[in-house]
N, CA and C of each residue as an Amber inpcrd file, in Angstrom:
protein
   480
  -1.7350000  85.2560000  11.6980000  -2.0300000  84.6630000  12.9960000
  -1.8130000  83.1540000  12.9570000  -2.2790000  82.5060000  11.8480000
  -2.0940000  81.0590000  11.7240000  -0.6120000  80.7030000  11.7290000
   0.1680000  81.5050000  11.0370000   1.5980000  81.2340000  10.9430000
   2.2520000  81.3500000  12.3240000   1.8940000  82.3420000  13.0970000
   2.4390000  82.5300000  14.4440000   2.0880000  81.3490000  15.3290000
   0.8470000  80.9230000  15.3000000   0.4430000  79.7730000  16.1080000
   1.1670000  78.5100000  15.6670000   1.3540000  78.3450000  14.3800000
   2.0610000  77.1800000  13.8590000   3.5140000  77.1790000  14.3410000
   4.1530000  78.3330000  14.3000000   5.5470000  78.4450000  14.7550000
   5.6360000  78.1880000  16.2620000   4.7080000  78.7510000  17.0310000
   4.6980000  78.4960000  18.4790000   4.4830000  77.0150000  18.7780000
   3.5390000  76.4050000  18.0940000   3.2650000  74.9840000  18.2920000
   4.4900000  74.1450000  17.9620000   5.1350000  74.4560000  16.8330000
   6.3370000  73.7400000  16.4300000   7.4490000  73.9340000  17.4600000
   7.5750000  75.1450000  17.9960000   8.5770000  75.4170000  19.0350000
   8.3360000  74.6020000  20.2910000   7.0780000  74.5110000  20.7070000
   6.7310000  73.7150000  21.8950000   7.0300000  72.2430000  21.6540000
   6.6810000  71.7380000  20.4780000   6.9380000  70.3270000  20.1520000
   8.4420000  70.0550000  20.1480000   9.2160000  70.9340000  19.5230000
  10.6760000  70.7540000  19.4940000  11.2700000  70.8330000  20.8990000
  10.7940000  71.7780000  21.6910000  11.2760000  71.8970000  23.0650000
  10.9600000  70.6610000  23.8880000   9.7540000  70.1460000  23.7180000
   9.3530000  68.9380000  24.4350000  10.2000000  67.7420000  23.9910000
  10.4460000  67.6390000  22.7060000  11.2710000  66.5460000  22.1890000
  12.6950000  66.6430000  22.7320000  13.2310000  67.8670000  22.7670000
  14.5830000  68.0640000  23.3040000  14.6310000  67.7080000  24.7820000
  13.6160000  68.1160000  25.5220000  13.5660000  67.8150000  26.9540000
  13.4950000  66.3050000  27.2000000  12.6190000  65.6230000  26.4820000
  12.4980000  64.1720000  26.6460000  13.7800000  63.4610000  26.2240000
  14.4070000  63.9610000  25.1770000  15.6910000  63.3950000  24.7630000
  16.7510000  63.5690000  25.8260000  16.7800000  64.7360000  26.4190000
  17.7510000  64.9940000  27.4890000  17.4970000  64.0900000  28.6910000
  16.2510000  63.9130000  29.0710000  15.9280000  63.0150000  30.1840000
  16.3540000  61.5830000  29.8760000  16.1310000  61.1480000  28.6540000
  16.5350000  59.7970000  28.2710000  18.0500000  59.6710000  28.3070000
  18.7470000  60.7300000  27.9110000  20.2070000  60.6980000  27.8640000
  20.8200000  60.7400000  29.2620000  20.2490000  61.5100000  30.1660000
  20.8300000  61.6650000  31.4990000  20.0680000  60.8880000  32.5640000
  18.9730000  61.4450000  33.0120000  18.2370000  60.8570000  34.1340000
  17.5270000  59.5740000  33.8070000  16.7580000  59.5730000  32.7590000
  15.9600000  58.4110000  32.4130000  16.8060000  57.2010000  32.0850000
  17.8930000  57.4100000  31.3510000  18.7790000  56.3110000  30.9960000
  19.4390000  55.7010000  32.2170000  19.8480000  56.5470000  33.1500000
  20.4860000  56.0490000  34.3680000  19.5010000  55.2510000  35.2070000
  18.2620000  55.7240000  35.2690000  17.2520000  55.0040000  36.0410000
  16.9980000  53.6350000  35.4380000  16.9280000  53.5450000  34.1130000
  16.7130000  52.2720000  33.4450000  17.8920000  51.3340000  33.6870000
  19.1070000  51.8750000  33.6190000  20.2890000  51.0570000  33.8690000
  20.2770000  50.5460000  35.3030000  19.9000000  51.3970000  36.2570000
  19.8270000  50.9700000  37.6510000  18.8190000  49.8390000  37.8190000
  17.6690000  49.9400000  37.1400000  16.6660000  48.8740000  37.2280000
  17.2520000  47.5600000  36.7340000  17.9680000  47.6120000  35.6380000
  18.5860000  46.3970000  35.0940000  19.6260000  45.8360000  36.0630000
  20.4540000  46.7070000  36.6340000  21.4820000  46.2510000  37.5590000
  20.8630000  45.6680000  38.8260000  19.8420000  46.3160000  39.3500000
  19.1880000  45.7870000  40.5430000  18.4790000  44.4770000  40.2270000
  17.8910000  44.3780000  39.0520000  17.2510000  43.1200000  38.6510000
  18.2670000  41.9920000  38.5560000  19.4210000  42.3050000  37.9720000
  20.4750000  41.3080000  37.8750000  20.9690000  40.9150000  39.2760000
  21.1400000  41.9170000  40.1190000  21.6070000  41.6720000  41.4800000
  20.6240000  40.7900000  42.2500000  19.3380000  41.0930000  42.0930000
  18.3100000  40.3040000  42.7840000  18.3590000  38.8500000  42.3300000
  18.4620000  38.6300000  41.0310000  18.4840000  37.2640000  40.5020000
  19.7730000  36.5370000  40.8810000  20.9050000  37.2010000  40.7100000
  22.2040000  36.5500000  40.9430000  22.4070000  36.2200000  42.4150000
  21.9950000  37.1280000  43.3050000  22.2080000  36.9270000  44.7390000
  20.9960000  36.3400000  45.4460000  19.9180000  36.1430000  44.6770000
  18.6680000  35.6060000  45.2320000  18.1850000  36.4580000  46.4100000
  18.0800000  37.7670000  46.1530000  17.6250000  38.7010000  47.1740000
  16.1050000  38.6940000  47.2620000  15.5950000  38.8830000  48.4640000
  14.1500000  39.0400000  48.6340000  13.7640000  40.4520000  48.2100000
  12.4720000  40.6870000  48.0390000  11.9960000  42.0240000  47.6780000
  12.3820000  43.0430000  48.7490000  12.2700000  42.6450000  50.0060000
  12.6200000  43.5460000  51.1050000  14.1130000  43.8880000  51.0790000
  14.9540000  42.8910000  50.8720000  16.3930000  43.1450000  50.7960000
  16.7040000  44.1010000  49.6470000  16.0840000  43.8410000  48.5040000
  16.3360000  44.6740000  47.3430000  15.9070000  46.1180000  47.6040000
  14.7730000  46.3230000  48.2340000  14.3050000  47.6760000  48.5390000
  15.2720000  48.3860000  49.4830000  15.7900000  47.6660000  50.4620000
  16.7420000  48.2790000  51.4050000  18.0420000  48.6470000  50.6970000
  18.5010000  47.7890000  49.7960000  19.7270000  48.0780000  49.0420000
  19.5090000  49.2510000  48.0960000  18.3430000  49.3010000  47.4500000
  18.0240000  50.4420000  46.5830000  18.0410000  51.7380000  47.3860000
  17.4670000  51.7080000  48.5870000  17.4320000  52.9030000  49.4280000
  18.8530000  53.3450000  49.7940000  19.7270000  52.3940000  50.0830000
  21.1190000  52.7260000  50.3860000  21.7950000  53.3780000  49.1790000
  21.5630000  52.8210000  48.0010000  22.1460000  53.3830000  46.7830000
  21.5880000  54.7760000  46.5070000  20.2800000  54.9300000  46.6710000
  19.6650000  56.2400000  46.4380000  20.2340000  57.2910000  47.3950000
  20.4550000  56.8890000  48.6380000  20.9870000  57.8210000  49.6340000
  22.4370000  58.2060000  49.3250000  23.2070000  57.2930000  48.7440000
  24.6230000  57.5710000  48.4800000  24.8620000  58.2320000  47.1230000
  23.8780000  58.1920000  46.2420000  24.0600000  58.7030000  44.8820000
  24.4950000  60.1650000  44.8300000  23.8660000  61.0860000  45.5700000
  24.3110000  62.4900000  45.4780000  25.7900000  62.6640000  45.8520000
  26.2160000  61.9780000  46.8810000  27.6170000  62.0990000  47.3170000
  28.5570000  61.5200000  46.2620000  28.2150000  60.3570000  45.7310000
  29.0730000  59.7380000  44.7220000  29.1170000  60.5730000  43.4420000
  28.0040000  61.1670000  43.0760000  27.9980000  62.0450000  41.8870000
  28.8570000  63.2820000  42.1180000  28.7860000  63.8430000  43.3210000
  29.6120000  65.0110000  43.6360000  31.0920000  64.6440000  43.5610000
  31.4440000  63.4700000  44.0610000  32.8350000  63.0190000  43.9790000
  33.2510000  62.8020000  42.5210000  32.3610000  62.2700000  41.7160000
  32.6670000  62.0650000  40.2920000  32.8930000  63.4090000  39.5960000
  32.1020000  64.4060000  39.9450000  32.2850000  65.7430000  39.3660000
  33.6270000  66.3240000  39.7810000  34.0000000  66.1360000  41.0510000
  35.2990000  66.6120000  41.5150000  36.4270000  65.9010000  40.7680000
  36.2560000  64.6170000  40.5390000  37.2620000  63.8430000  39.8080000
  37.4090000  64.3790000  38.3860000  36.3050000  64.7160000  37.7600000
  36.3440000  65.2760000  36.4040000  37.1020000  66.6060000  36.3950000
  36.8580000  67.4380000  37.3920000  37.5680000  68.7100000  37.4950000
  39.0620000  68.4790000  37.7060000  39.3870000  67.4640000  38.4880000
  40.7980000  67.1510000  38.7300000  41.4780000  66.6930000  37.4330000
  40.7610000  65.9400000  36.5960000  41.3260000  65.5210000  35.3040000
  41.6080000  66.7390000  34.4290000  40.6890000  67.6910000  34.4500000
  40.8910000  68.9190000  33.6820000  42.0990000  69.6920000  34.2040000
  42.2300000  69.7400000  35.5090000  43.3560000  70.4380000  36.1200000
  44.6760000  69.7530000  35.7700000  44.6790000  68.4380000  35.7600000
  45.8830000  67.6990000  35.3780000  46.2380000  67.9790000  33.9160000
  45.2340000  68.0430000  33.0640000  45.4730000  68.3830000  31.6550000
  46.0780000  69.7750000  31.5350000  45.6170000  70.6970000  32.3620000
  46.1580000  72.0610000  32.3390000  47.6310000  72.0530000  32.7390000
  47.9800000  71.2710000  33.7530000  49.3960000  71.1430000  34.1470000
  50.2170000  70.5860000  32.9850000  49.6920000  69.5640000  32.3350000
  50.4100000  68.9380000  31.2190000  50.5400000  69.9050000  30.0500000
  49.4920000  70.6460000  29.7420000  49.5560000  71.6260000  28.6580000
  50.5780000  72.7180000  28.9610000  50.6130000  73.1630000  30.2130000
  51.5890000  74.1780000  30.6210000  53.0050000  73.6320000  30.4810000
  53.2010000  72.3860000  30.8890000  54.5290000  71.7750000  30.7860000
  54.9790000  71.6990000  29.3290000  54.0440000  71.3120000  28.4520000
  54.3850000  71.2090000  27.0320000  54.6490000  72.5780000  26.4120000
  53.8200000  73.5560000  26.7680000  53.9230000  74.8810000  26.1560000
  55.1230000  75.6710000  26.6700000  55.3230000  75.6440000  27.9790000
  56.3480000  76.4890000  28.5850000  57.6030000  75.7240000  28.9670000
  57.5050000  74.4050000  29.0360000  58.6790000  73.6090000  29.3830000
  58.9860000  73.5630000  30.8660000  58.1220000  74.1560000  31.6800000
  58.3370000  74.0850000  33.1240000  57.0160000  73.9030000  33.8450000
  57.1340000  73.5180000  35.1090000  55.9520000  73.2640000  35.9290000
  56.1800000  73.8900000  37.2940000  55.1370000  74.4410000  37.8570000
  55.1870000  74.9380000  39.2310000  55.0610000  73.7170000  40.1390000
  56.1970000  73.2520000  40.6360000  56.1990000  72.0050000  41.4000000
  55.4370000  72.1100000  42.7130000  55.4080000  73.2700000  43.3200000
  54.6250000  73.4250000  44.5500000  53.1310000  73.3090000  44.2600000
  52.6900000  73.9440000  43.1840000  51.2740000  73.8390000  42.7940000
  50.9410000  72.4000000  42.4210000  51.8490000  71.7420000  41.7290000
  51.6000000  70.3560000  41.3440000  51.5680000  69.4470000  42.5680000
  52.4320000  69.6900000  43.5360000  52.4310000  68.8920000  44.7730000
  51.1150000  69.0770000  45.5270000  50.6030000  70.3140000  45.5690000
  49.3030000  70.5600000  46.2120000  48.1920000  69.8190000  45.4590000
  48.2790000  69.8420000  44.1290000  47.3030000  69.1240000  43.3110000
  47.3370000  67.6270000  43.6120000  48.5370000  67.0560000  43.6790000
  48.6720000  65.6200000  43.9450000  48.0820000  65.2740000  45.3060000
  48.3490000  66.1020000  46.3010000  47.8100000  65.8400000  47.6470000
  46.2840000  65.9540000  47.6450000  45.7750000  66.9490000  46.9400000
  44.3200000  67.1160000  46.8360000  43.6950000  65.9070000  46.1400000
  44.3470000  65.4200000  45.1020000  43.8290000  64.2610000  44.3640000
  43.8670000  63.0060000  45.2330000  44.9160000  62.8350000  46.0040000
  44.9720000  61.6860000  46.9220000  43.8370000  61.7350000  47.9340000
  43.5460000  62.9260000  48.4400000  42.4290000  63.0850000  49.3690000
  41.1050000  62.7240000  48.7180000  40.9330000  63.1460000  47.4750000
  39.7070000  62.8150000  46.7400000  39.6150000  61.3060000  46.5150000
  40.7200000  60.6750000  46.1600000  40.7140000  59.2270000  45.9670000
  40.3410000  58.5000000  47.2620000  40.8700000  58.9880000  48.3920000
  40.5120000  58.3880000  49.6850000  39.0160000  58.5230000  49.9480000
  38.4670000  59.7110000  49.6720000  37.0260000  59.9240000  49.8530000
  36.2120000  58.9860000  48.9740000  36.6460000  58.8180000  47.7350000
  35.9400000  57.9250000  46.8080000  35.9540000  56.4900000  47.3310000
  37.1230000  56.0380000  47.7510000  37.2450000  54.6690000  48.2670000
  36.3970000  54.4990000  49.5190000  36.4490000  55.4770000  50.4270000
  35.6680000  55.3810000  51.6640000  34.1680000  55.3730000  51.3830000
  33.7080000  56.2290000  50.4780000  32.2810000  56.2820000  50.1530000
  31.8150000  54.9800000  49.5170000  32.6220000  54.4500000  48.6190000
  32.2650000  53.1880000  47.9690000  32.3010000  52.0470000  48.9680000
  33.3240000  52.0080000  49.8080000  33.4240000  50.9510000  50.8130000
  32.2450000  51.0000000  51.7800000  31.8150000  52.2000000  52.1300000
  30.6570000  52.3490000  53.0250000  29.4100000  51.7770000  52.3630000
  29.2010000  52.0930000  51.0910000  28.0330000  51.5800000  50.3720000
  28.0830000  50.0550000  50.2760000  29.2370000  49.5090000  49.9580000
  29.3770000  48.0470000  49.8640000  29.1240000  47.4160000  51.2250000
  29.6900000  47.9950000  52.2700000  29.5090000  47.4570000  53.6150000
  28.0460000  47.4950000  54.0460000  27.4000000  48.6300000  53.8460000
  25.9930000  48.7540000  54.2390000  25.1100000  47.8180000  53.4200000
  25.4090000  47.6800000  52.1270000  24.6300000  46.7730000  51.2820000
  24.8210000  45.3340000  51.7210000  26.0480000  44.9550000  52.0460000
  26.3030000  43.5700000  52.4330000  25.6850000  43.2260000  53.7890000
  25.4620000  44.2390000  54.6360000  24.8250000  43.9910000  55.9300000
  23.3660000  43.5690000  55.7720000  22.7590000  43.9170000  54.6500000
  21.3620000  43.5660000  54.3780000  21.2470000  42.0860000  53.9850000
  22.3510000  41.4910000  53.5720000  22.3430000  40.1520000  52.9810000
  22.6060000  39.0560000  54.0090000  22.2200000  37.8490000  53.6220000
  22.5680000  36.6720000  54.4150000  24.0580000  36.4020000  54.2110000
  24.6620000  35.5780000  55.0750000  26.0890000  35.2790000  54.8930000
  26.4190000  34.6990000  53.5120000  25.5580000  33.8460000  52.9730000
  25.8180000  33.2490000  51.6520000  25.7290000  34.3070000  50.5600000
  24.7170000  35.1650000  50.6460000  24.5670000  36.2400000  49.6640000
  25.7560000  37.1940000  49.7360000  26.1550000  37.5250000  50.9640000
  27.2770000  38.4440000  51.1740000  28.5510000  37.8710000  50.5580000
  28.7850000  36.5790000  50.7750000  29.9840000  35.9420000  50.2300000
  29.9990000  36.0240000  48.7000000  28.8620000  35.7410000  48.0690000
  28.7680000  35.8160000  46.6070000  28.9170000  37.2620000  46.1270000
  28.2940000  38.1920000  46.8260000  28.3740000  39.6190000  46.4810000
  29.8250000  40.0930000  46.5070000  30.5300000  39.7780000  47.5730000
  31.9200000  40.2070000  47.7010000  32.8110000  39.5110000  46.6690000
  32.4950000  38.2590000  46.3470000  33.2580000  37.5410000  45.3140000
  33.0620000  38.2160000  43.9600000  31.8240000  38.5790000  43.6490000
  31.5500000  39.2590000  42.3870000  32.2310000  40.6280000  42.3270000
  32.2330000  41.3490000  43.4340000  32.9200000  42.6360000  43.4700000
  34.4200000  42.4600000  43.2690000  34.9660000  41.4320000  43.8790000
  36.3990000  41.1430000  43.7310000  36.7370000  40.8540000  42.2670000
  35.8950000  40.0750000  41.6160000  36.1070000  39.7870000  40.1900000
  35.9920000  41.0580000  39.3590000  35.0020000  41.8810000  39.6660000
  34.8100000  43.1270000  38.9200000  35.9890000  44.0700000  39.1140000
  36.4990000  44.1460000  40.3280000  37.6580000  45.0060000  40.5890000
  38.8870000  44.4870000  39.8590000  39.0350000  43.1710000  39.8010000
  40.1510000  42.5860000  39.0510000  40.0380000  42.9130000  37.5790000
  38.8270000  42.8180000  37.0210000  38.6080000  43.1560000  35.6110000
  38.8890000  44.6300000  35.3620000  38.5030000  45.4850000  36.2990000
  38.7180000  46.9240000  36.1300000  40.2010000  47.2560000  36.1150000
  40.9880000  46.4610000  36.7970000  42.4380000  46.6860000  36.8170000
  43.1450000  45.9180000  35.7150000  42.3780000  45.2440000  34.8690000
  42.9850000  44.4960000  33.7770000  43.3710000  43.0880000  34.1540000
  42.9780000  42.6610000  35.3490000  43.2670000  41.3100000  35.8010000
  42.0300000  40.4610000  35.5670000  42.2200000  39.2060000  35.2650000
  41.0990000  38.3150000  34.9890000  41.1500000  37.1140000  35.9310000
  39.9540000  36.6050000  36.2300000  39.8370000  35.3610000  36.9770000
  39.9350000  35.5350000  38.4690000  39.6580000  34.4470000  39.2050000
  39.6600000  34.5060000  40.6710000  41.0270000  34.8190000  41.2470000
  42.1040000  34.4710000  40.5150000  43.4270000  34.7390000  41.0430000
  43.7470000  36.2360000  41.0690000  42.9490000  37.0460000  40.3960000
  43.1830000  38.4950000  40.3490000  43.1530000  39.0770000  41.7500000
  42.1970000  38.6800000  42.5490000  42.1030000  39.1820000  43.9160000
  43.2490000  38.7260000  44.7860000  43.7560000  37.5220000  44.5190000
  44.8770000  37.0010000  45.2900000  46.1280000  37.8340000  45.0610000
  46.3640000  38.2290000  43.8370000  47.5580000  39.0270000  43.5460000
  47.5150000  40.3610000  44.2700000  46.3380000  40.9670000  44.3970000
  46.2540000  42.2570000  45.0780000  46.4830000  42.1230000  46.5670000
  46.1000000  40.9990000  47.1510000  46.2050000  40.8660000  48.5940000
  47.5630000  40.3350000  49.0320000  48.3900000  39.9180000  48.0930000
  49.7110000  39.3980000  48.4580000  50.6680000  40.5090000  48.8260000
C-alpha cells in the first residue's frame, strides 16, 4: 500500500511539474514577454496607465485572430515543403495545384497585413500625436530591420 501511494504521489508531482513547465514554455512565457513589451512601450512612448490599458485590451482582442493566422501560415509552410519534396522526388509539379496554393498564400498574407495594420491603427488612435509619431517611427525602424535594412533611410527606400 505504501509503495502504491508513493508511486501515485510521485506521478502527481511529475504531472504537476510537466504542466507548470508547459505553461512556462507556452502561455506563461508569452504573458511575461508581453508584460516586458508593454512596459517598454509605456516607458518609450510615455503612455499613461489608461492608454496602456486600452492598448493592452486591443492586443488581447486581436491575439486569437493573429494566432489563427500564424497557425495557417505554419500550415502553408508545410504545404510548400510538400510541393518542394514532390518536385525533388518526382521531378514534376502539379502547376495548377501550385497556382492555387500561391493564390491562397497571397490571400493569407493580405489577411495578415490587414490584421496587423488594424491593430497598429487602433493602437495609434489611443495615443497623442507626438506618441503616435514616435510609435510609427519605431515600427518603421523595426520593419526595416526585419527586412534586413538598417537605419532611418530603410523606410525611405520602401516608399520610393
